[in-house]
C-alpha positions in Angstrom: 79.5 104.2 89.3 80.9 107.3 87.7 84.4 108.5 88.5 83.2 111.5 90.4 80.9 109.4 92.6 83.7 107.0 93.3 86.0 109.8 94.4 83.3 111.1 96.7 82.8 107.7 98.3 86.6 107.4 98.8 86.8 110.8 100.5 83.9 110.0 102.8 85.7 106.7 103.8 88.9 108.6 104.3 87.2 111.2 106.6 85.6 108.4 108.6 88.9 106.6 109.1 90.5 109.9 110.3 87.8 110.7 112.8 87.8 107.1 114.1 91.6 107.3 114.6 91.5 110.6 116.4 88.7 109.4 118.7 90.8 106.3 119.6 94.3 107.8 119.8 94.0 111.5 120.5 96.4 114.2 119.0 98.3 112.7 116.0 100.7 114.2 113.5 99.8 114.6 109.8 102.4 112.0 108.6 101.3 109.5 111.3 97.6 109.9 110.2 98.6 109.4 106.6 100.4 106.2 107.4 98.0 104.8 110.0 94.8 105.6 108.1 96.1 105.1 104.5 94.9 108.5 103.5 97.2 110.2 101.0 95.9 113.8 101.5 95.3 114.2 105.2 95.4 118.0 105.1 92.6 118.2 102.4 90.4 115.7 104.3 90.9 117.5 107.6 90.0 120.9 106.0 86.8 119.3 104.6 85.9 117.9 108.1 86.5 121.4 109.7 84.3 123.0 107.1 81.6 120.4 107.9 81.7 121.6 111.5 83.9 118.9 113.2 85.7 120.4 116.2 89.2 119.6 115.1 92.1 121.5 116.6 95.4 122.1 114.7 98.7 122.5 116.5 102.0 123.3 114.6 104.9 121.3 115.9 108.1 119.5 115.0 109.0 115.9 114.5 112.4 114.2 114.6 113.0 112.4 111.2 114.8 109.1 110.9 117.9 111.0 109.8 117.9 113.1 112.9 116.6 116.3 111.4 113.6 118.3 112.6 110.6 118.6 110.4 107.6 121.0 110.8 104.3 119.2 110.9 100.7 119.7 112.0 99.1 117.7 114.8 95.3 117.2 114.7 93.0 116.4 117.6 89.3 116.3 118.3 88.4 119.1 120.7 84.7 118.3 121.3 81.7 116.2 120.3 80.6 115.5 116.8 78.6 118.3 115.0 74.9 118.2 115.3 72.8 118.3 112.1 70.6 121.3 111.6 67.0 120.5 112.6 65.5 122.1 109.5 68.2 121.0 107.0 69.1 117.4 107.7 72.6 116.4 106.5 
């Protein structure tokens, strides 16, 4: 398997893990998704899913860090059913 093919396979597994987590747990922060799903670039994978038509909502918020400081973060949530493939151009 060539390197580019391998990276594409990893990305698709990353996206599948993120969708499965959001279905099971609801709105989740970006750092929590990175930790729970073992996905190093959550923002990039979420952007790819949104471009593919997944109904993912983004909410800006704040989290309290271990040191007691506030940190800006993005919370992601599924806002609807999975996208339906085009009848004439199957995915």
